[in-house]
Structure formats: C-alpha cells, structure tokens
Jmol script that loads the backbone (N, CA, C; Angstrom):
load data "model"
ATOM      1  N   MET A   1     135.207 138.049 118.978  1.00  0.00           N
ATOM      2  CA  MET A   1     134.357 137.068 118.349  1.00  0.00           C
ATOM      3  C   MET A   1     133.027 137.725 117.993  1.00  0.00           C
ATOM      4  N   ILE A   2     132.558 137.494 116.800  1.00  0.00           N
ATOM      5  CA  ILE A   2     131.311 138.094 116.343  1.00  0.00           C
ATOM      6  C   ILE A   2     130.137 137.278 116.852  1.00  0.00           C
ATOM      7  N   GLY A   3     129.204 137.941 117.526  1.00  0.00           N
ATOM      8  CA  GLY A   3     127.987 137.276 117.946  1.00  0.00           C
ATOM      9  C   GLY A   3     126.947 137.334 116.847  1.00  0.00           C
ATOM     10  N   SER A   4     126.752 138.519 116.280  1.00  0.00           N
ATOM     11  CA  SER A   4     125.823 138.674 115.159  1.00  0.00           C
ATOM     12  C   SER A   4     126.199 139.920 114.370  1.00  0.00           C
ATOM     13  N   ILE A   5     125.741 139.955 113.128  1.00  0.00           N
ATOM     14  CA  ILE A   5     126.010 141.088 112.255  1.00  0.00           C
ATOM     15  C   ILE A   5     124.762 141.328 111.416  1.00  0.00           C
ATOM     16  N   ASP A   6     124.420 142.593 111.217  1.00  0.00           N
ATOM     17  CA  ASP A   6     123.211 142.911 110.463  1.00  0.00           C
ATOM     18  C   ASP A   6     123.374 144.283 109.823  1.00  0.00           C
ATOM     19  N   CYS A   7     122.556 144.574 108.852  1.00  0.00           N
ATOM     20  CA  CYS A   7     122.559 145.868 108.172  1.00  0.00           C
ATOM     21  C   CYS A   7     121.193 146.523 108.316  1.00  0.00           C
ATOM     22  N   MET A   8     121.211 147.846 108.508  1.00  0.00           N
ATOM     23  CA  MET A   8     119.973 148.604 108.601  1.00  0.00           C
ATOM     24  C   MET A   8     120.032 149.731 107.579  1.00  0.00           C
ATOM     25  N   HIS A   9     119.011 149.858 106.766  1.00  0.00           N
ATOM     26  CA  HIS A   9     118.943 150.932 105.778  1.00  0.00           C
ATOM     27  C   HIS A   9     118.288 152.142 106.437  1.00  0.00           C
ATOM     28  N   TRP A  10     119.032 153.223 106.495  1.00  0.00           N
ATOM     29  CA  TRP A  10     118.584 154.431 107.167  1.00  0.00           C
ATOM     30  C   TRP A  10     118.312 155.490 106.108  1.00  0.00           C
ATOM     31  N   GLN A  11     117.097 156.015 106.083  1.00  0.00           N
ATOM     32  CA  GLN A  11     116.717 156.983 105.062  1.00  0.00           C
ATOM     33  C   GLN A  11     117.535 158.259 105.219  1.00  0.00           C
ATOM     34  N   TRP A  12     118.080 158.719 104.108  1.00  0.00           N
ATOM     35  CA  TRP A  12     118.964 159.874 104.081  1.00  0.00           C
ATOM     36  C   TRP A  12     118.167 161.050 103.554  1.00  0.00           C
ATOM     37  N   LYS A  13     117.732 161.929 104.450  1.00  0.00           N
ATOM     38  CA  LYS A  13     116.815 163.009 104.086  1.00  0.00           C
ATOM     39  C   LYS A  13     117.497 164.107 103.265  1.00  0.00           C
ATOM     40  N   ASN A  14     118.628 164.600 103.703  1.00  0.00           N
ATOM     41  CA  ASN A  14     119.290 165.746 103.067  1.00  0.00           C
ATOM     42  C   ASN A  14     120.540 165.318 102.301  1.00  0.00           C
ATOM     43  N   TYR A  15     120.387 164.391 101.380  1.00  0.00           N
ATOM     44  CA  TYR A  15     121.541 163.950 100.596  1.00  0.00           C
ATOM     45  C   TYR A  15     121.926 165.038  99.595  1.00  0.00           C
ATOM     46  N   PRO A  16     123.202 165.091  99.198  1.00  0.00           N
ATOM     47  CA  PRO A  16     123.648 166.103  98.237  1.00  0.00           C
ATOM     48  C   PRO A  16     122.974 165.916  96.878  1.00  0.00           C
ATOM     49  N   THR A  17     122.536 167.011  96.275  1.00  0.00           N
ATOM     50  CA  THR A  17     121.846 166.916  94.982  1.00  0.00           C
ATOM     51  C   THR A  17     122.793 166.483  93.866  1.00  0.00           C
ATOM     52  N   ALA A  18     124.096 166.659  94.050  1.00  0.00           N
ATOM     53  CA  ALA A  18     125.057 166.202  93.045  1.00  0.00           C
ATOM     54  C   ALA A  18     125.039 164.682  92.915  1.00  0.00           C
ATOM     55  N   TRP A  19     124.566 164.011  93.930  1.00  0.00           N
ATOM     56  CA  TRP A  19     124.515 162.547  93.917  1.00  0.00           C
ATOM     57  C   TRP A  19     123.134 162.043  93.526  1.00  0.00           C
ATOM     58  N   GLN A  20     122.367 162.864  92.831  1.00  0.00           N
ATOM     59  CA  GLN A  20     121.018 162.481  92.416  1.00  0.00           C
ATOM     60  C   GLN A  20     121.071 161.153  91.658  1.00  0.00           C
ATOM     61  N   GLY A  21     120.286 160.214  92.059  1.00  0.00           N
ATOM     62  CA  GLY A  21     120.258 158.906  91.409  1.00  0.00           C
ATOM     63  C   GLY A  21     121.152 157.879  92.066  1.00  0.00           C
ATOM     64  N   ASP A  22     122.096 158.319  92.877  1.00  0.00           N
ATOM     65  CA  ASP A  22     122.980 157.398  93.594  1.00  0.00           C
ATOM     66  C   ASP A  22     122.436 157.156  94.994  1.00  0.00           C
ATOM     67  N   TYR A  23     122.897 156.123  95.608  1.00  0.00           N
ATOM     68  CA  TYR A  23     122.537 155.776  96.980  1.00  0.00           C
ATOM     69  C   TYR A  23     121.040 155.600  97.168  1.00  0.00           C
ATOM     70  N   GLY A  24     120.376 155.116  96.175  1.00  0.00           N
ATOM     71  CA  GLY A  24     118.944 154.854  96.283  1.00  0.00           C
ATOM     72  C   GLY A  24     118.688 153.379  96.505  1.00  0.00           C
ATOM     73  N   ASN A  25     117.625 153.078  97.208  1.00  0.00           N
ATOM     74  CA  ASN A  25     117.264 151.680  97.396  1.00  0.00           C
ATOM     75  C   ASN A  25     116.252 151.280  96.334  1.00  0.00           C
ATOM     76  N   ARG A  26     115.757 150.076  96.415  1.00  0.00           N
ATOM     77  CA  ARG A  26     114.844 149.579  95.378  1.00  0.00           C
ATOM     78  C   ARG A  26     113.517 150.323  95.355  1.00  0.00           C
ATOM     79  N   LYS A  27     113.181 151.025  96.426  1.00  0.00           N
ATOM     80  CA  LYS A  27     111.939 151.798  96.478  1.00  0.00           C
ATOM     81  C   LYS A  27     112.137 153.236  96.004  1.00  0.00           C
ATOM     82  N   GLY A  28     113.350 153.581  95.598  1.00  0.00           N
ATOM     83  CA  GLY A  28     113.636 154.931  95.138  1.00  0.00           C
ATOM     84  C   GLY A  28     113.989 155.901  96.244  1.00  0.00           C
ATOM     85  N   GLN A  29     114.047 155.437  97.482  1.00  0.00           N
ATOM     86  CA  GLN A  29     114.404 156.299  98.605  1.00  0.00           C
ATOM     87  C   GLN A  29     115.923 156.355  98.732  1.00  0.00           C
ATOM     88  N   LYS A  30     116.432 157.503  99.114  1.00  0.00           N
ATOM     89  CA  LYS A  30     117.864 157.648  99.346  1.00  0.00           C
ATOM     90  C   LYS A  30     118.173 157.120 100.737  1.00  0.00           C
ATOM     91  N   SER A  31     119.192 156.296 100.832  1.00  0.00           N
ATOM     92  CA  SER A  31     119.513 155.734 102.141  1.00  0.00           C
ATOM     93  C   SER A  31     120.996 155.435 102.232  1.00  0.00           C
ATOM     94  N   ILE A  32     121.481 155.415 103.467  1.00  0.00           N
ATOM     95  CA  ILE A  32     122.806 154.891 103.746  1.00  0.00           C
ATOM     96  C   ILE A  32     122.590 153.625 104.554  1.00  0.00           C
ATOM     97  N   ILE A  33     123.610 152.822 104.633  1.00  0.00           N
ATOM     98  CA  ILE A  33     123.474 151.547 105.329  1.00  0.00           C
ATOM     99  C   ILE A  33     124.313 151.591 106.596  1.00  0.00           C
ATOM    100  N   LEU A  34     123.688 151.277 107.704  1.00  0.00           N
ATOM    101  CA  LEU A  34     124.396 151.123 108.968  1.00  0.00           C
ATOM    102  C   LEU A  34     124.629 149.637 109.184  1.00  0.00           C
ATOM    103  N   GLU A  35     125.865 149.302 109.458  1.00  0.00           N
ATOM    104  CA  GLU A  35     126.208 147.908 109.719  1.00  0.00           C
ATOM    105  C   GLU A  35     126.383 147.753 111.228  1.00  0.00           C
ATOM    106  N   ALA A  36     125.667 146.836 111.813  1.00  0.00           N
ATOM    107  CA  ALA A  36     125.745 146.600 113.254  1.00  0.00           C
ATOM    108  C   ALA A  36     126.475 145.291 113.501  1.00  0.00           C
ATOM    109  N   VAL A  37     127.487 145.353 114.347  1.00  0.00           N
ATOM    110  CA  VAL A  37     128.233 144.163 114.735  1.00  0.00           C
ATOM    111  C   VAL A  37     128.114 144.036 116.242  1.00  0.00           C
ATOM    112  N   ALA A  38     127.628 142.917 116.702  1.00  0.00           N
ATOM    113  CA  ALA A  38     127.443 142.710 118.139  1.00  0.00           C
ATOM    114  C   ALA A  38     128.247 141.499 118.585  1.00  0.00           C
ATOM    115  N   GLY A  39     128.994 141.687 119.645  1.00  0.00           N
ATOM    116  CA  GLY A  39     129.722 140.602 120.265  1.00  0.00           C
ATOM    117  C   GLY A  39     129.180 140.378 121.661  1.00  0.00           C
ATOM    118  N   LEU A  40     129.891 139.589 122.414  1.00  0.00           N
ATOM    119  CA  LEU A  40     129.443 139.283 123.765  1.00  0.00           C
ATOM    120  C   LEU A  40     129.432 140.533 124.645  1.00  0.00           C
ATOM    121  N   TYR A  41     130.465 141.382 124.523  1.00  0.00           N
ATOM    122  CA  TYR A  41     130.576 142.556 125.380  1.00  0.00           C
ATOM    123  C   TYR A  41     130.517 143.876 124.613  1.00  0.00           C
ATOM    124  N   THR A  42     130.401 143.845 123.303  1.00  0.00           N
ATOM    125  CA  THR A  42     130.522 145.056 122.503  1.00  0.00           C
ATOM    126  C   THR A  42     129.448 145.132 121.431  1.00  0.00           C
ATOM    127  N   TRP A  43     128.923 146.342 121.216  1.00  0.00           N
ATOM    128  CA  TRP A  43     128.037 146.631 120.081  1.00  0.00           C
ATOM    129  C   TRP A  43     128.700 147.740 119.289  1.00  0.00           C
ATOM    130  N   VAL A  44     128.839 147.572 117.991  1.00  0.00           N
ATOM    131  CA  VAL A  44     129.480 148.565 117.142  1.00  0.00           C
ATOM    132  C   VAL A  44     128.553 148.876 115.974  1.00  0.00           C
ATOM    133  N   TRP A  45     128.326 150.164 115.723  1.00  0.00           N
ATOM    134  CA  TRP A  45     127.584 150.611 114.542  1.00  0.00           C
ATOM    135  C   TRP A  45     128.535 151.443 113.709  1.00  0.00           C
ATOM    136  N   HIS A  46     128.521 151.270 112.411  1.00  0.00           N
ATOM    137  CA  HIS A  46     129.230 152.207 111.549  1.00  0.00           C
ATOM    138  C   HIS A  46     128.476 152.363 110.239  1.00  0.00           C
ATOM    139  N   ALA A  47     128.594 153.554 109.665  1.00  0.00           N
ATOM    140  CA  ALA A  47     127.903 153.842 108.403  1.00  0.00           C
ATOM    141  C   ALA A  47     128.751 153.342 107.251  1.00  0.00           C
ATOM    142  N   PHE A  48     128.094 152.868 106.215  1.00  0.00           N
ATOM    143  CA  PHE A  48     128.781 152.347 105.046  1.00  0.00           C
ATOM    144  C   PHE A  48     128.450 153.227 103.854  1.00  0.00           C
ATOM    145  N   PHE A  49     129.465 153.858 103.286  1.00  0.00           N
ATOM    146  CA  PHE A  49     129.313 154.619 102.053  1.00  0.00           C
ATOM    147  C   PHE A  49     130.101 153.875 100.988  1.00  0.00           C
ATOM    148  N   GLY A  50     129.485 152.943 100.356  1.00  0.00           N
ATOM    149  CA  GLY A  50     130.161 152.134  99.350  1.00  0.00           C
ATOM    150  C   GLY A  50     130.037 152.749  97.967  1.00  0.00           C
ATOM    151  N   VAL A  51     130.314 151.933  96.979  1.00  0.00           N
ATOM    152  CA  VAL A  51     130.204 152.367  95.594  1.00  0.00           C
ATOM    153  C   VAL A  51     128.748 152.718  95.309  1.00  0.00           C
ATOM    154  N   ALA A  52     128.536 153.862  94.717  1.00  0.00           N
ATOM    155  CA  ALA A  52     127.167 154.297  94.430  1.00  0.00           C
ATOM    156  C   ALA A  52     126.472 153.289  93.531  1.00  0.00           C
ATOM    157  N   GLY A  53     125.215 153.025  93.823  1.00  0.00           N
ATOM    158  CA  GLY A  53     124.428 152.096  93.025  1.00  0.00           C
ATOM    159  C   GLY A  53     124.526 150.659  93.472  1.00  0.00           C
ATOM    160  N   SER A  54     125.355 150.387  94.463  1.00  0.00           N
ATOM    161  CA  SER A  54     125.504 149.001  94.913  1.00  0.00           C
ATOM    162  C   SER A  54     125.100 148.850  96.371  1.00  0.00           C
ATOM    163  N   GLN A  55     124.069 149.536  96.768  1.00  0.00           N
ATOM    164  CA  GLN A  55     123.656 149.550  98.158  1.00  0.00           C
ATOM    165  C   GLN A  55     122.758 148.362  98.491  1.00  0.00           C
ATOM    166  N   ASN A  56     123.351 147.227  98.757  1.00  0.00           N
ATOM    167  CA  ASN A  56     122.577 146.112  99.286  1.00  0.00           C
ATOM    168  C   ASN A  56     123.405 145.419 100.361  1.00  0.00           C
ATOM    169  N   ASP A  57     122.756 144.607 101.154  1.00  0.00           N
ATOM    170  CA  ASP A  57     123.412 144.005 102.311  1.00  0.00           C
ATOM    171  C   ASP A  57     124.596 143.125 101.924  1.00  0.00           C
ATOM    172  N   LEU A  58     124.498 142.383 100.837  1.00  0.00           N
ATOM    173  CA  LEU A  58     125.589 141.492 100.438  1.00  0.00           C
ATOM    174  C   LEU A  58     126.847 142.269 100.077  1.00  0.00           C
ATOM    175  N   ASN A  59     126.702 143.379  99.365  1.00  0.00           N
ATOM    176  CA  ASN A  59     127.865 144.190  99.025  1.00  0.00           C
ATOM    177  C   ASN A  59     128.486 144.820 100.261  1.00  0.00           C
ATOM    178  N   VAL A  60     127.661 145.244 101.190  1.00  0.00           N
ATOM    179  CA  VAL A  60     128.174 145.843 102.423  1.00  0.00           C
ATOM    180  C   VAL A  60     128.976 144.818 103.214  1.00  0.00           C
ATOM    181  N   LEU A  61     128.424 143.637 103.414  1.00  0.00           N
ATOM    182  CA  LEU A  61     129.125 142.613 104.182  1.00  0.00           C
ATOM    183  C   LEU A  61     130.369 142.123 103.452  1.00  0.00           C
ATOM    184  N   GLY A  62     130.327 142.092 102.124  1.00  0.00           N
ATOM    185  CA  GLY A  62     131.485 141.664 101.349  1.00  0.00           C
ATOM    186  C   GLY A  62     132.646 142.631 101.423  1.00  0.00           C
ATOM    187  N   GLN A  63     132.383 143.906 101.634  1.00  0.00           N
ATOM    188  CA  GLN A  63     133.429 144.922 101.715  1.00  0.00           C
ATOM    189  C   GLN A  63     133.744 145.329 103.148  1.00  0.00           C
ATOM    190  N   SER A  64     133.106 144.709 104.096  1.00  0.00           N
ATOM    191  CA  SER A  64     133.287 145.068 105.495  1.00  0.00           C
ATOM    192  C   SER A  64     134.642 144.598 106.015  1.00  0.00           C
ATOM    193  N   PRO A  65     135.359 145.447 106.765  1.00  0.00           N
ATOM    194  CA  PRO A  65     136.625 145.016 107.351  1.00  0.00           C
ATOM    195  C   PRO A  65     136.448 144.013 108.491  1.00  0.00           C
ATOM    196  N   VAL A  66     135.219 143.774 108.895  1.00  0.00           N
ATOM    197  CA  VAL A  66     134.955 142.831 109.985  1.00  0.00           C
ATOM    198  C   VAL A  66     135.453 141.430 109.631  1.00  0.00           C
ATOM    199  N   PHE A  67     135.361 141.066 108.356  1.00  0.00           N
ATOM    200  CA  PHE A  67     135.707 139.714 107.937  1.00  0.00           C
ATOM    201  C   PHE A  67     137.145 139.561 107.455  1.00  0.00           C
ATOM    202  N   ASN A  68     137.964 140.612 107.523  1.00  0.00           N
ATOM    203  CA  ASN A  68     139.337 140.524 107.029  1.00  0.00           C
ATOM    204  C   ASN A  68     140.135 139.424 107.715  1.00  0.00           C
ATOM    205  N   ASP A  69     140.051 139.332 109.036  1.00  0.00           N
ATOM    206  CA  ASP A  69     140.786 138.287 109.753  1.00  0.00           C
ATOM    207  C   ASP A  69     140.303 136.897 109.369  1.00  0.00           C
ATOM    208  N   VAL A  70     139.021 136.748 109.173  1.00  0.00           N
ATOM    209  CA  VAL A  70     138.470 135.447 108.791  1.00  0.00           C
ATOM    210  C   VAL A  70     139.000 135.038 107.422  1.00  0.00           C
ATOM    211  N   LEU A  71     139.036 135.971 106.488  1.00  0.00           N
ATOM    212  CA  LEU A  71     139.521 135.669 105.144  1.00  0.00           C
ATOM    213  C   LEU A  71     141.007 135.344 105.125  1.00  0.00           C
ATOM    214  N   ARG A  72     141.777 135.920 106.053  1.00  0.00           N
ATOM    215  CA  ARG A  72     143.206 135.620 106.155  1.00  0.00           C
ATOM    216  C   ARG A  72     143.471 134.346 106.945  1.00  0.00           C
ATOM    217  N   GLY A  73     142.432 133.746 107.477  1.00  0.00           N
ATOM    218  CA  GLY A  73     142.603 132.530 108.268  1.00  0.00           C
ATOM    219  C   GLY A  73     143.116 132.790 109.668  1.00  0.00           C
ATOM    220  N   GLN A  74     142.933 134.004 110.162  1.00  0.00           N
ATOM    221  CA  GLN A  74     143.400 134.365 111.495  1.00  0.00           C
ATOM    222  C   GLN A  74     142.229 134.406 112.461  1.00  0.00           C
ATOM    223  N   GLY A  75     142.520 134.175 113.694  1.00  0.00           N
ATOM    224  CA  GLY A  75     141.499 134.242 114.725  1.00  0.00           C
ATOM    225  C   GLY A  75     142.157 134.436 116.075  1.00  0.00           C
ATOM    226  N   PRO A  76     141.365 134.636 117.095  1.00  0.00           N
ATOM    227  CA  PRO A  76     141.944 134.823 118.427  1.00  0.00           C
ATOM    228  C   PRO A  76     142.571 133.531 118.931  1.00  0.00           C
ATOM    229  N   ASN A  77     143.637 133.687 119.726  1.00  0.00           N
ATOM    230  CA  ASN A  77     144.255 132.519 120.353  1.00  0.00           C
ATOM    231  C   ASN A  77     143.353 132.016 121.466  1.00  0.00           C
ATOM    232  N   VAL A  78     143.064 130.744 121.426  1.00  0.00           N
ATOM    233  CA  VAL A  78     142.184 130.134 122.415  1.00  0.00           C
ATOM    234  C   VAL A  78     142.901 128.933 123.010  1.00  0.00           C
ATOM    235  N   THR A  79     142.944 128.884 124.322  1.00  0.00           N
ATOM    236  CA  THR A  79     143.527 127.743 125.014  1.00  0.00           C
ATOM    237  C   THR A  79     142.406 126.858 125.520  1.00  0.00           C
ATOM    238  N   TYR A  80     142.530 125.574 125.275  1.00  0.00           N
ATOM    239  CA  TYR A  80     141.523 124.628 125.752  1.00  0.00           C
ATOM    240  C   TYR A  80     142.204 123.328 126.150  1.00  0.00           C
ATOM    241  N   GLN A  81     141.498 122.515 126.911  1.00  0.00           N
ATOM    242  CA  GLN A  81     142.057 121.277 127.449  1.00  0.00           C
ATOM    243  C   GLN A  81     141.138 120.107 127.118  1.00  0.00           C
ATOM    244  N   VAL A  82     141.750 119.039 126.580  1.00  0.00           N
ATOM    245  CA  VAL A  82     141.026 117.812 126.269  1.00  0.00           C
ATOM    246  C   VAL A  82     141.841 116.645 126.804  1.00  0.00           C
ATOM    247  N   ASN A  83     141.224 115.801 127.609  1.00  0.00           N
ATOM    248  CA  ASN A  83     141.897 114.636 128.201  1.00  0.00           C
ATOM    249  C   ASN A  83     143.217 115.016 128.866  1.00  0.00           C
ATOM    250  N   ASN A  84     143.185 116.065 129.660  1.00  0.00           N
ATOM    251  CA  ASN A  84     144.340 116.571 130.401  1.00  0.00           C
ATOM    252  C   ASN A  84     145.478 117.052 129.509  1.00  0.00           C
ATOM    253  N   THR A  85     145.211 117.338 128.258  1.00  0.00           N
ATOM    254  CA  THR A  85     146.202 117.902 127.350  1.00  0.00           C
ATOM    255  C   THR A  85     145.753 119.311 126.978  1.00  0.00           C
ATOM    256  N   VAL A  86     146.647 120.275 127.198  1.00  0.00           N
ATOM    257  CA  VAL A  86     146.335 121.670 126.904  1.00  0.00           C
ATOM    258  C   VAL A  86     146.747 121.978 125.467  1.00  0.00           C
ATOM    259  N   TYR A  87     145.839 122.532 124.713  1.00  0.00           N
ATOM    260  CA  TYR A  87     146.105 122.915 123.321  1.00  0.00           C
ATOM    261  C   TYR A  87     146.061 124.417 123.198  1.00  0.00           C
TER     262      TYR A  87
END
end "model"
wireframe off; spacefill off
backbone 0.3
color backbone group
C-alpha cells in the first residue's frame, strides 16, 4: 500500500554532452528525477530517465510502474469483518 509518493529533481553535474539540450528543467539546469515511494514499512527511491524534454512530475508519475496495479483494478487481498460477517 502506498503511503506517499513524491518526485525530487536532482541536478546532474556530469551529463553526456551528446544529450545537450535534453534533460533540462525550466531553469536550464540538467537534472534527473528521483521518484520516492514510501509505505508503512518501506521506502523506495529510483531514478527516472524518461523521454528527453518531458522532465516534469506529472510525466514521471504517469509512466511510473507504481500505479500499474491500480490502473488494472488490482489491489492486495484484505480480509475484514462487519456485523460478524467476514469479507
């Protein structure tokens, strides 16, 4: 279960010169995006190298595999009880 999700733009100091003009943010700085996913017992960071020129938080979250199960309508099995009936 996802507790929270966020993106952090990390400045990329030694980016390849062949990618000049790509992976830049709105301030002209070269950056990669780290996506942080935190759950109750787990913290996960991973770097996102998406399509060049589309480095913003919405594109990162839209292409993130974190939401694949949600989009398929799948979730963890949860057992609960209401009025002495187990579901």
